[in-house]
VOMIBA-819443 format. One line per 3 residues: number of its first residue (from 1); for each residue x, y, z of C-alpha. Coordinates in Angstrom, 1 decimal, m for minus. Each point is the difference from the previous one (the first is absolute). Example, Ala and Ser with C-alpha at 12.3 -4.5 7.8 and 13.67 -1.06 7.14 Angstrom:
BEGIN
1) 12.3 m4.5 7.8 ~ 1.4 3.4 m0.7
END
This chain:
BEGIN
1) m0.1 m0.1 0.1 ~ 2.8 2.3 0.8 ~ 1.8 m0.8 m3.4
4) m3.2 0.9 m1.7 ~ m0.9 3.6 2.0 ~ 4.0 1.1 m1.0
7) m0.5 m1.1 m3.8 ~ m3.2 2.2 m0.4 ~ 1.7 2.7 2.3
10) 2.7 m0.1 m2.5 ~ m2.0 0.1 m3.1 ~ m2.2 2.9 1.4
13) 3.1 2.1 0.7 ~ 1.5 m0.6 m3.3 ~ m3.2 0.8 m2.0
16) m0.6 3.2 1.6 ~ 3.6 0.4 0.2 ~ m0.3 0.1 m3.5
19) m2.8 2.2 m0.5 ~ 1.4 2.9 2.4 ~ 2.8 0.0 m2.4
22) m2.1 0.7 m2.9 ~ m2.4 2.3 1.7 ~ 0.5 3.5 1.5
25) 1.0 m0.1 4.0 ~ m3.6 m0.3 1.5 ~ m0.6 m1.1 3.6
28) 0.1 m3.2 0.8 ~ m3.0 m1.8 0.6 ~ m0.9 m2.1 3.3
31) m2.6 m2.2 m0.8 ~ m0.4 m0.5 3.7 ~ m1.6 3.8 0.1
34) m2.6 m1.5 m2.2 ~ m3.5 m1.8 1.1 ~ m2.3 m1.8 m2.6
37) m3.0 m1.1 1.3 ~ m2.2 m2.4 m2.3 ~ m3.1 0.1 0.7
40) m2.4 m3.4 m0.5 ~ m0.4 0.5 m3.6 ~ 3.9 0.3 0.0
43) m0.1 3.8 m1.4 ~ 3.1 1.4 1.7 ~ m0.2 3.4 1.7
46) 3.7 1.4 0.4 ~ 1.1 2.4 2.9 ~ 3.2 2.0 m0.2
49) 1.5 3.3 1.7 ~ 1.4 0.8 m3.9 ~ m1.7 0.0 m3.2
52) 2.8 m1.6 m1.4 ~ m0.1 m3.1 3.2 ~ m3.9 m0.5 m1.3
55) 1.1 m0.2 m3.7 ~ 2.5 m3.1 1.4 ~ m2.8 m1.5 1.8
58) m1.8 0.3 m3.4 ~ 2.5 m1.5 m2.1 ~ 0.2 m2.9 2.1
61) m3.6 m0.7 0.7 ~ m0.7 0.1 m3.9 ~ 2.8 m2.5 m0.6
64) m1.1 m2.3 2.6 ~ m3.4 m0.1 m1.9 ~ 0.5 0.3 m3.6
67) 4.1 m0.1 m0.2 ~ 0.1 m1.8 m3.4 ~ m2.3 2.8 m1.8
70) 1.4 3.2 2.1 ~ 3.7 m1.0 m1.3 ~ m1.5 0.5 m3.9
73) 0.4 3.7 1.1 ~ 3.8 m0.5 1.0 ~ 0.7 m1.9 m3.5
76) m1.6 3.3 m1.9 ~ 2.6 2.5 2.3 ~ 2.7 m2.2 m0.7
79) m0.9 m0.8 m3.8 ~ 1.0 m4.4 0.9 ~ m3.7 m0.5 m0.8
82) 1.8 m1.9 m3.2 ~ 1.6 m1.9 2.8 ~ m2.9 m1.4 2.1
85) m2.4 m0.6 m3.5 ~ 2.0 m0.5 m2.8 ~ m0.8 1.2 m3.4
88) m3.2 1.5 1.4 ~ 1.5 2.0 2.9 ~ 3.1 1.3 m2.5
91) m2.8 1.7 m2.0 ~ m0.7 1.7 3.2 ~ 3.7 0.8 0.2
94) m0.2 1.5 m3.2 ~ m3.0 2.1 0.6 ~ 2.1 1.5 3.5
97) 3.0 1.0 m2.3 ~ m1.6 1.4 m2.8 ~ m2.0 2.3 1.8
100) 3.2 1.3 2.3 ~ m1.4 m0.9 3.0 ~ 2.6 m0.9 2.0
103) 1.8 3.1 m1.8 ~ m2.7 2.6 1.4 ~ 0.0 m1.1 3.1
106) 4.0 0.0 m0.1 ~ m0.8 4.0 m1.5 ~ m2.0 1.0 2.9
109) m0.1 m1.9 3.2 ~ 2.3 2.7 1.8 ~ m2.4 2.9 m0.7
112) m3.1 m1.2 m0.4 ~ m0.9 m1.7 2.9 ~ 0.1 1.5 3.3
115) 2.1 m1.5 3.0 ~ m3.2 m0.9 1.8 ~ m1.2 m2.3 m2.6
118) 3.6 m1.1 m0.7 ~ m0.1 m1.0 3.7 ~ m3.3 m1.9 m0.6
121) 0.8 m1.8 m3.0 ~ 3.2 m1.4 1.9 ~ m1.8 m1.6 2.5
124) m1.6 m1.9 m2.3 ~ 2.5 m1.4 m1.9 ~ 1.8 m0.7 3.5
127) m3.1 m2.1 1.1 ~ 0.3 m1.8 m4.1 ~ 3.4 m1.0 0.7
130) m0.1 m1.1 3.6 ~ m3.2 m2.5 m1.4 ~ 2.1 m0.8 m2.5
133) 2.9 m1.2 1.9 ~ m2.1 m1.4 2.7 ~ m1.4 m2.1 m2.8
136) 2.3 m0.9 m2.8 ~ m1.8 m2.7 m1.1 ~ m2.8 2.1 m1.1
139) 2.3 2.1 m2.4 ~ m1.2 m1.0 m3.1 ~ 2.7 1.5 m1.7
142) 4.1 0.2 1.0 ~ 1.8 3.0 0.6 ~ m3.8 1.9 0.0
145) 0.7 1.3 3.2 ~ 0.9 2.2 1.7 ~ m2.4 2.5 m1.6
148) 1.4 3.7 0.3 ~ m2.3 3.3 0.8 ~ 0.9 0.5 m4.1
151) m1.5 m3.6 m0.6 ~ m3.1 0.9 1.3 ~ m0.9 3.3 m1.3
154) 1.4 m1.6 m3.9 ~ m3.2 m2.2 0.6 ~ m2.0 2.8 0.4
157) 0.6 1.5 m3.2 ~ m0.7 m3.8 m1.8 ~ m3.0 m0.3 1.5
160) m1.4 3.2 m0.6 ~ 1.6 m0.3 m3.6 ~ m2.1 m3.7 0.0
163) m3.5 1.2 0.9 ~ 0.3 2.6 m2.7 ~ 0.6 m2.7 m2.9
166) 3.3 1.0 m0.8 ~ 0.9 m3.7 m0.3 ~ m2.3 m1.0 m2.5
169) 1.1 3.2 m1.7 ~ 3.1 m1.1 m0.3 ~ m0.8 m3.5 m1.2
172) m2.1 1.8 m2.9 ~ 3.0 1.9 m0.7 ~ 2.7 m3.3 0.0
175) m2.3 m1.6 m2.0 ~ m1.1 1.3 m2.4 ~ m3.5 0.9 0.6
178) 0.6 4.2 m0.7 ~ 1.1 m1.0 m3.7 ~ m2.9 m0.9 m1.6
181) m2.6 2.4 2.5 ~ m0.9 3.0 m1.4 ~ m1.6 2.7 3.1
184) m1.2 m2.7 1.8 ~ 1.6 m1.2 3.9 ~ m0.4 m3.7 0.0
187) 0.1 m0.3 3.4 ~ m1.6 1.0 3.2 ~ m2.8 m2.6 0.1
190) m1.6 0.7 3.1 ~ 0.5 m2.9 2.1 ~ m2.9 m0.5 3.3
193) 2.7 1.8 2.4 ~ m2.2 2.5 1.6 ~ m1.5 1.2 3.2
196) m3.0 1.7 1.8 ~ 0.1 2.9 2.4 ~ m2.4 2.0 1.5
199) m0.6 3.0 3.1 ~ m2.9 1.6 1.2 ~ 0.1 2.6 2.2
202) m2.7 1.0 3.0 ~ m2.5 1.1 m2.2 ~ m0.9 m3.3 m1.4
205) 0.7 m2.2 3.4 ~ m3.0 m0.4 2.5 ~ 3.0 0.0 2.9
208) 1.5 3.2 m1.3 ~ 3.1 m1.3 m0.4 ~ 2.2 m0.4 m3.3
211) 0.4 m3.3 m1.5 ~ 2.7 m1.1 m2.4 ~ 0.8 m3.3 m1.8
214) 2.9 m1.8 m1.3 ~ m0.6 m2.6 m2.5 ~ 2.9 m0.6 m2.5
217) m0.4 m3.0 m2.6 ~ 3.0 m1.3 m1.1 ~ 1.9 m3.3 m0.5
220) m1.8 m2.8 2.7 ~ 3.6 m2.0 0.5 ~ 4.0 1.2 m0.6
223) 2.0 2.9 0.2 ~ m2.9 2.2 m0.8 ~ m2.3 m1.2 2.1
226) m0.5 2.4 3.5 ~ 1.8 m0.7 3.4 ~ m1.5 2.1 3.0
229) 1.8 1.2 2.8 ~ m0.2 3.1 2.8 ~ 2.9 2.1 0.3
232) 0.7 1.7 3.2 ~ 3.2 2.4 1.1 ~ 0.5 2.8 2.8
235) 0.7 2.1 m3.2 ~ m3.5 0.2 m1.2 ~ m0.1 m2.8 m2.6
238) m3.5 m2.0 1.3 ~ m2.3 m1.3 m3.3 ~ m1.5 m3.4 m0.5
241) m0.7 m1.1 m3.2 ~ 1.2 m2.3 m3.1 ~ 2.5 m0.1 m1.9
244) 2.3 m2.1 m2.9 ~ 1.9 m2.4 0.4 ~ 3.8 1.0 1.4
247) m0.6 3.9 m0.5 ~ 0.9 2.2 3.1 ~ m3.2 2.2 0.5
250) m3.8 m0.5 m0.2 ~ m1.6 0.2 m3.1 ~ m3.3 1.5 1.8
253) m0.8 0.3 3.3 ~ m2.0 1.5 3.4 ~ 2.1 1.7 2.9
256) m2.0 2.2 2.6 ~ m0.7 2.8 m2.0 ~ m0.5 m0.9 m3.5
259) 0.2 m2.5 m1.9 ~ m0.1 m0.7 m4.0 ~ m0.6 m2.4 m3.2
262) 1.7 m0.4 m3.3 ~ m1.6 m1.4 m3.5 ~ 1.7 m0.5 m3.3
265) m0.5 2.5 m2.7 ~ 0.4 m0.5 m3.6 ~ 1.7 3.6 m1.6
268) 2.8 m0.3 m2.6 ~ 2.8 0.0 1.9 ~ 2.5 m1.0 m2.8
271) 0.9 1.4 m3.7 ~ 1.7 m2.0 m2.3 ~ 2.4 1.4 m3.0
274) 1.2 m1.5 m2.9 ~ 3.3 1.6 m1.0 ~ 1.0 1.7 m3.5
277) 3.3 m1.9 m0.3 ~ 2.4 2.0 m2.7 ~ 0.5 m2.6 m2.6
280) 4.1 m1.2 m0.4 ~ 0.5 1.5 3.3 ~ 0.0 m3.3 2.7
283) m2.1 1.0 3.2 ~ m0.4 3.6 m1.4 ~ m3.7 1.9 0.6
286) m0.8 3.2 m0.6 ~ m1.8 2.6 2.3 ~ m1.3 3.3 m0.6
289) 2.1 m0.1 m3.1 ~ 3.2 m1.0 1.3 ~ 2.0 m3.6 0.1
292) 0.0 m1.3 3.5 ~ 1.9 m3.5 0.3 ~ m1.5 m2.4 2.4
295) 1.6 m0.6 3.5 ~ 0.6 m4.0 0.3 ~ m0.6 m1.7 2.8
298) 1.4 m3.8 m0.2 ~ m0.7 m2.3 3.0 ~ 0.6 m3.4 1.2
301) m2.4 m1.8 1.1 ~ 0.3 m2.7 2.3 ~ m2.1 m3.2 m1.0
304) m0.6 m3.4 2.6 ~ m0.2 m2.9 m2.1 ~ m0.5 m3.6 1.0
307) m2.0 m1.4 3.5 ~ m0.1 2.8 2.4 ~ 1.4 2.6 m2.2
310) 3.3 m0.7 1.7 ~ 2.1 0.5 m3.8 ~ m0.1 3.3 m0.6
313) 0.8 1.3 m3.8 ~ 0.8 3.7 m0.8 ~ m1.4 1.6 m3.0
316) 0.6 2.8 m1.4 ~ m2.6 2.7 m1.3 ~ m0.4 3.7 m1.3
319) m2.0 2.4 0.7 ~ m0.1 3.5 m0.8 ~ m0.6 3.5 0.8
322) m1.3 3.1 m1.9 ~ m1.5 3.7 1.2 ~ m3.1 m1.9 0.8
325) 1.9 m2.8 2.4 ~ m0.7 m3.5 m0.3 ~ 0.9 m1.2 m3.6
328) m0.1 m3.4 m1.8 ~ 0.1 m2.2 m3.0 ~ m2.2 m1.6 m1.5
331) 1.1 m3.7 m1.0 ~ m1.5 0.1 m3.0 ~ 1.1 2.9 m1.5
334) 2.3 3.3 0.8 ~ m2.6 1.8 1.0 ~ 0.5 1.6 3.6
337) m2.4 1.1 2.4 ~ 0.2 2.1 3.5 ~ m2.4 m0.6 2.7
340) m1.0 3.1 2.3 ~ m1.5 0.1 2.9 ~ 0.2 1.4 4.0
343) m0.1 m3.0 2.2 ~ 3.9 m0.2 m0.9 ~ 0.9 4.0 0.8
346) m0.3 m0.3 3.4 ~ 1.1 m2.3 3.0 ~ m2.3 1.5 2.6
349) m3.1 m2.5 m0.4 ~ 1.4 m1.7 3.6 ~ m0.1 2.9 1.3
352) m3.2 1.1 m0.7 ~ m1.7 m2.8 1.4 ~ 2.0 0.6 3.3
355) m0.7 3.5 0.1 ~ m4.1 m0.9 m0.6 ~ 1.0 m2.6 2.3
358) 0.7 2.6 3.0 ~ m2.4 2.9 m1.0 ~ m2.0 0.5 2.9
361) m2.0 2.8 m1.6 ~ m1.8 1.3 m3.1 ~ 2.8 2.4 m0.7
364) 2.4 m2.1 0.5 ~ m1.7 m3.3 m2.2 ~ m0.2 2.8 m2.9
367) 3.7 0.5 0.5 ~ 1.4 m3.2 m0.7 ~ m2.2 m0.3 m2.9
370) 1.6 3.1 m1.3 ~ 3.2 m1.7 m0.3 ~ m1.7 m1.6 m2.9
373) 2.4 m3.0 m0.4 ~ m3.1 m3.0 m0.1 ~ m0.2 m1.1 m3.9
376) m4.1 m0.3 0.6 ~ m2.8 m0.6 2.2 ~ m3.2 1.7 1.0
379) m0.1 1.3 3.4 ~ m3.1 0.7 2.5 ~ 0.5 0.9 3.1
382) m2.0 1.0 3.1 ~ 1.0 1.2 3.6 ~ m1.1 1.0 3.6
385) m0.9 3.6 m1.4 ~ m2.9 m1.2 m2.0 ~ 2.7 0.6 m2.7
388) m0.5 m2.7 m3.6 ~ 1.6 0.3 m3.4 ~ 0.5 m2.0 m3.2
391) 2.8 1.2 m2.4 ~ 1.2 m1.6 m3.1 ~ 3.3 m0.5 1.4
394) 3.5 m1.0 m2.0 ~ 2.5 1.2 m2.7 ~ m1.7 1.5 m2.9
397) 2.5 1.3 m2.6 ~ m1.3 3.8 m1.1 ~ m0.2 m0.9 m3.9
400) m0.5 3.7 m0.9 ~ m0.2 m0.3 m3.8 ~ m3.3 m1.4 m1.1
403) 0.9 m0.2 m3.5 ~ 1.9 m3.7 0.5 ~ m2.4 m3.0 0.6
406) 1.5 m0.6 3.6 ~ m1.8 m3.5 0.2 ~ 1.7 m1.4 m3.1
409) 3.8 m0.7 m1.1 ~ 1.3 3.5 0.1 ~ 3.2 1.7 m2.3
412) 3.1 m0.4 1.3 ~ 1.6 3.0 m1.4 ~ m1.1 3.4 1.8
415) 0.4 1.4 3.2 ~ m3.9 1.3 m0.4 ~ m0.9 m3.4 1.7
418) 2.6 m0.6 2.2 ~ m2.2 1.1 2.9 ~ 2.1 0.9 3.2
421) m2.4 0.5 2.6 ~ m3.2 m1.6 2.1 ~ m3.1 1.0 0.4
424) 0.3 1.3 3.2 ~ m1.9 m1.6 2.9 ~ m2.7 2.6 0.7
427) m0.8 0.5 m4.0 ~ m1.5 m4.0 0.3 ~ m3.4 m0.4 m0.1
430) m0.8 m0.2 4.0 ~ m3.1 1.0 2.2 ~ 0.1 1.2 3.8
433) m2.3 0.0 2.4 ~ m3.2 0.1 m2.5 ~ m3.1 1.1 1.2
436) m1.6 m3.1 m0.8 ~ 1.3 m2.0 2.7 ~ 2.4 m2.5 m1.9
439) 3.0 m0.8 m2.0 ~ 0.7 m3.5 m2.0 ~ 2.1 m1.8 m2.5
442) m0.7 m3.7 m1.3 ~ 2.9 0.7 m3.0 ~ m2.4 2.3 m1.7
445) 0.0 3.2 m1.7 ~ 1.5 2.6 2.4 ~ m2.9 2.3 m1.4
448) m2.5 m2.0 1.9 ~ 1.6 m0.4 3.6 ~ m3.1 1.5 1.9
451) m3.9 1.0 m0.3 ~ m0.7 1.3 m3.7 ~ m0.5 3.5 1.3
454) 3.5 0.2 1.7 ~ 2.2 m1.3 m2.7 ~ 3.9 0.1 0.3
457) 1.6 3.2 m0.1 ~ 3.0 m0.3 m2.3 ~ 2.2 2.8 m2.1
460) 0.2 m0.3 m3.8 ~ 1.0 m3.2 m1.8 ~ 0.7 m0.3 m3.4
463) m2.7 m2.6 m1.5 ~ 2.3 m2.6 m0.7 ~ 0.6 0.0 3.6
466) m3.4 m0.4 0.7 ~ m1.1 m2.7 m3.1 ~ 2.5 m2.3 1.6
469) m1.3 m0.1 3.4 ~ m3.0 m2.6 0.7 ~ m3.7 0.1 0.2
472) m2.1 m1.6 2.5 ~ m0.4 m3.4 1.0 ~ m2.4 m2.6 1.7
475) 1.8 0.8 3.1 ~ m0.9 3.6 m0.3 ~ m3.5 0.3 m1.3
478) m0.5 m2.0 2.4 ~ 1.1 1.8 2.9 ~ m1.8 2.6 m0.8
481) m3.5 m2.5 m0.2 ~ 0.6 m0.5 3.7 ~ 1.4 3.5 0.9
484) m3.4 0.9 m0.8 ~ m2.4 m1.9 1.8 ~ 0.2 1.7 3.0
487) 1.8 3.4 1.6 ~ 1.8 m1.6 3.0 ~ 2.1 m2.5 0.7
490) 1.0 m2.4 2.4 ~ 3.1 m1.9 0.2 ~ m1.7 m2.8 m0.2
493) m1.3 1.2 m3.7 ~ 2.6 1.4 m1.6 ~ 2.1 m4.2 1.3
496) m3.2 m1.6 m1.8 ~ 0.5 2.8 m3.2 ~ 3.7 m1.1 m0.3
499) m0.6 m3.7 0.1 ~ m2.9 0.5 m2.2 ~ 0.0 m2.7 m3.0
502) m2.7 1.6 m2.3 ~ 0.5 0.7 m4.0 ~ m1.9 3.3 m1.1
505) m2.6 0.2 m2.6 ~ 1.7 3.3 m0.6 ~ 3.3 0.8 m1.8
508) 1.8 m1.1 m3.1 ~ 0.6 m3.2 1.7 ~ m3.6 m0.7 1.2
511) m1.8 0.9 m2.9 ~ 2.5 m1.4 m2.3 ~ m1.4 m3.5 1.3
514) m3.2 0.7 m0.5 ~ m0.3 m2.1 m2.6 ~ 0.5 m3.0 2.1
517) m3.1 0.5 2.1 ~ m2.5 0.4 m2.1 ~ 0.4 m2.9 m2.5
520) m2.8 m1.8 m1.2 ~ m0.3 m3.1 1.6 ~ m3.0 m1.6 m2.5
523) 2.6 0.5 m2.9 ~ 3.0 m2.2 2.0 ~ m1.7 m2.4 1.6
526) 3.2 m2.1 0.2 ~ 1.5 2.9 2.3 ~ m3.5 1.0 1.7
529) 0.9 m1.1 3.3 ~ 3.4 2.3 0.1 ~ m2.2 2.7 m1.3
532) m2.5 0.0 2.4 ~ 2.6 m0.1 2.8 ~ 1.6 3.4 m1.8
535) m3.7 1.8 m0.2 ~ m0.7 m0.5 3.9 ~ 3.6 0.6 1.4
538) m0.1 2.9 2.1 ~ 3.8 1.0 m1.3 ~ 1.8 m1.3 3.4
541) 2.9 m2.0 0.3 ~ m0.2 m1.7 2.8 ~ 1.0 m4.1 0.1
544) m3.5 m1.2 m0.2 ~ m0.9 1.7 m2.8 ~ m0.3 m1.9 m3.5
547) 0.5 2.7 m2.6 ~ 3.2 1.3 0.9 ~ 1.1 m3.7 m0.6
550) m1.3 0.8 m3.4 ~ 1.0 3.2 m0.7 ~ 3.4 m0.2 1.3
553) 1.0 m3.1 m2.9 ~ m2.6 2.3 m2.4 ~ 2.4 3.1 0.4
556) 3.3 m1.4 0.6 ~ m0.4 m1.5 m3.4 ~ m1.7 3.0 m1.6
559) 3.6 2.1 1.2 ~ 2.6 m2.9 m0.8 ~ m1.4 m0.1 m3.7
562) m0.4 3.9 m0.3 ~ 3.1 0.8 2.2 ~ m1.7 2.2 2.2
565) 2.2 1.5 3.4 ~ m1.7 1.7 2.9 ~ m0.7 3.0 m2.5
568) m2.8 m2.1 m0.7 ~ m2.1 0.6 3.3 ~ 0.2 3.7 m0.4
571) m0.8 0.3 m3.7 ~ m2.1 m3.6 m0.2 ~ 0.0 m2.0 m2.9
574) m1.7 m1.0 m3.6 ~ m1.7 m3.2 m0.3 ~ m3.1 m1.2 m2.2
577) m2.1 m2.3 0.6 ~ 1.0 m3.1 m1.7 ~ 3.6 0.2 1.8
580) m1.6 0.3 3.6 ~ m2.3 m3.0 m1.1 ~ 3.3 m2.0 m1.3
583) 1.8 1.1 3.5 ~ m2.5 m1.0 2.4 ~ m0.4 m3.1 m2.1
586) 3.5 m1.0 0.5 ~ m0.5 1.2 3.6 ~ m2.8 m2.8 0.6
589) 1.9 m2.6 m1.8 ~ 3.3 0.3 2.4 ~ m1.9 0.2 2.9
592) m2.2 m3.1 m1.0 ~ 2.8 m1.9 m0.7 ~ 1.5 0.6 3.2
595) m3.1 0.1 2.2 ~ m2.5 m1.8 m2.1 ~ m2.6 3.7 0.8
598) 0.3 3.7 m1.1 ~ m0.9 1.0 3.2 ~ 3.5 0.0 2.3
601) 0.6 2.3 2.5 ~ 2.5 2.9 m0.8 ~ 1.6 m1.2 3.9
604) 0.2 m3.4 m1.4 ~ 2.6 0.7 m3.0 ~ 1.4 3.3 1.6
607) 2.1 m0.6 3.2 ~ 2.4 2.1 2.4 ~ 3.0 m2.1 m0.1
610) 3.3 m0.2 2.3 ~ 1.5 m3.3 1.6 ~ m2.6 m2.2 1.4
613) m3.1 2.4 0.2 ~ m1.9 m0.2 m3.3 ~ m3.2 2.3 0.3
616) m2.3 1.5 m2.0 ~ m0.3 3.3 m0.9 ~ m2.1 2.6 m0.9
619) 0.8 2.9 m2.5 ~ 0.3 1.1 m3.7 ~ 2.0 2.0 m2.3
622) m0.1 3.4 0.9 ~ m2.7 0.3 2.6 ~ 0.9 1.6 3.4
625) 1.2 m3.3 1.6 ~ 1.6 m1.4 m3.4 ~ 1.3 m3.1 m1.1
628) 2.2 m0.5 m3.1 ~ 0.0 m3.7 m0.1 ~ 2.6 m2.3 m2.1
631) m0.8 m3.9 m0.7 ~ 2.4 m2.2 1.7 ~ 1.5 m2.2 m2.9
634) m1.8 m3.8 m0.3 ~ m2.9 1.5 2.5 ~ m3.2 1.7 m0.5
637) 0.7 2.2 3.0 ~ 0.5 3.3 0.1 ~ 2.3 2.0 2.2
640) 0.7 3.8 0.0 ~ 3.8 1.2 m0.8 ~ m1.4 3.7 0.5
643) m2.7 1.0 2.3 ~ m0.6 1.6 3.0 ~ 3.2 m0.4 2.1
646) m0.5 2.7 3.0 ~ m2.6 1.5 1.7 ~ 0.1 2.7 2.5
649) m3.0 2.2 1.9 ~ 0.6 3.0 1.4 ~ m2.0 2.9 2.1
652) 1.4 3.3 1.6 ~ m1.2 2.7 2.0 ~ 1.6 3.3 1.5
655) 1.9 m2.5 2.8 ~ 1.4 m2.3 m3.1 ~ m0.6 m3.4 m1.2
658) m3.0 m1.3 2.3 ~ 0.0 m3.8 m1.6 ~ 2.4 m1.7 m2.5
661) m0.9 m3.7 m1.7 ~ 1.8 m1.7 m2.5 ~ 0.0 m3.3 m2.0
664) 2.0 m2.1 m2.8 ~ m1.4 m2.9 m2.3 ~ 2.8 m2.5 1.4
667) 2.2 0.7 2.5 ~ 2.8 2.2 0.8 ~ 3.2 m2.3 m0.3
670) 0.8 m1.6 m3.6 ~ 1.5 m3.2 1.7 ~ m1.7 m3.0 m0.9
673) 1.3 m1.0 3.8 ~ m1.7 2.7 1.8 ~ m3.7 m0.2 1.8
676) m0.1 3.5 m1.2 ~ 0.4 m1.0 m3.9 ~ m4.2 m0.4 m0.2
679) m1.5 0.6 3.3 ~ m1.9 2.8 m1.1 ~ m2.0 m1.6 m2.5
682) m2.9 m0.8 1.8 ~ m0.2 3.6 0.9 ~ 0.3 1.2 m3.4
685) m3.2 m2.5 m1.1 ~ m1.9 1.7 2.7 ~ 1.2 3.1 m1.0
688) 0.8 1.0 4.1 ~ 3.1 2.2 1.0 ~ 2.5 m0.1 2.4
691) m0.4 2.5 2.7 ~ 3.6 2.3 0.1 ~ 1.3 2.7 2.3
694) 3.1 1.9 0.0 ~ 0.3 0.6 3.0 ~ 2.8 m2.0 1.9
697) m1.1 m1.4 3.5 ~ m2.9 m1.5 m2.3 ~ 2.5 m1.7 m3.0
700) 1.5 m1.0 3.5 ~ m2.6 m1.7 1.8 ~ m1.2 m2.2 m3.2
703) 3.4 m0.9 m1.7 ~ 0.4 m3.6 0.0 ~ 4.0 0.3 m0.2
706) 2.2 3.0 0.8 ~ 3.7 m0.6 m0.6 ~ 3.0 2.2 m1.4
709) 1.4 m0.2 m3.2 ~ 3.8 m1.4 m0.5
END
């Protein structure tokens, strides 16, 4: 035992010593000063004197629950993905090099980040390194640790660029997709990542308090699933909420004074330019009538091969840099394409999140938003002073020359389309304290964030920017329907509203489906039973309903055939009667083949599955409590790939937060051997929330375990 302890200590010192040699001189954190209290659902409540100590504890706790997935950010920050994941990972490393993420961090680290934040992110890094040193068998790639503060900052640049859709554009440029495309941007297929968020002020609540609902919809599993934690320091950090695996701050949450949620938004964040190359002059392009040489930026990718990728092969690739920025050569021609997007122009997204986590009032929160370093996400906010607001938040390029088709492939030969500034935060669509008493967003248009007579204010945006924004989806339509049913709501009322699983009869999606609900069963006697089921359906996707099973199979086939994406829940789609009949007939045949009947309950085929639990699941794409299911190969079972991934409700009065509750659909741990891997599934089936308290004495009184990290 003594030998094992000494070996572990030696590894710990080596890891932390190496990391320290690559870092600035930050105080070495004593983990004995950090307390992690786990509640009965395994949620870590982390307490420390300093913010940096809490960051260390967060890194440690998250690694205990999801180190396999949290490491992915480390590999992104160090460009180690090729070593860890072979050829597919090497594509990620190529992307990191192409967008110059590491170079950006090197150039801006000293001047752009505050000393306070550097200390915080270093504490997080110390926690990661300590965990990796203490658990070397869990490290997926040799040499990935220790991690430095610059590695962690680089990981945020890469992540924000990824959320922009830049990897798809890099692939399209290199793959030659733009060579034959005219004024079409062949990426940005809208995936069902989304979210709900809404806030009601005291004019719309029965108890005169201010309500907030946080409800992100992302991946059910993996690195982009949500992890819940509470962070509390004596330096003013005091918040509970969700974050992505491996990140250093909460993505949204609630403290004693305020709370906020984020939802995905869809404005055009990137431009692609085709350079005008000079014939006969290698790597030379024209810009404003002058000739310039492309800057060559070679990279040696390290590609892991063989079992466990232990054999690493170096592969040389070339990227370039132009006046527009990141530039790539098509593999199918001598065309060069430049990509320009704001996410690789700043290294401050992690600091902005930290400042949002630290904000104690409206002014501090707005000041954090003005850092303007997070590339996307709307913000819905509420606080104890009865303030509520919606903001179309993100980094939108200020494209002033409206003569260009900014939604297509741009000419890469003029400074007229070389934007250098962003639309200011205060000029983005927003509404603050509307008279109607509520704000909301369901990934719908930012110009419908409240009642029609209280529409968001915004400074002038060019038409091309507005045209790129979505309209209203089913969730927006349904939310407005339910909010119009009464003037004042209780917390119980808004919980029911949020967990609603009804498809509206109105809106683009609802109206486009009317054809299937009006089929004449006398014309199609072979599918008469199915038509009658659909005609008498109340449009709710509860587990005992038959219609969602039929409609789900029909919609899937139509979407697959027509290449529909999440846009169809906004714009709707066109299907004639013959296609409705043929797809419904195919759905009936499929159900009869597997079950012997067309009357198959939705909960029979749509399941919430993790580990040894397999429960019926309500919900449907684009309802308020959505499920975007994917068929499990070899079965007739569908499980959500994206869905209702986290829910939190908070209420405030003048004294502060008065109630707080949360719920996850599976569990807070991603380790299959943990009892918290799937311990919230039964609660989710019942829409039963977990009560929370931000007070340390309450947490410690009910804690299931209390300990210090190493």
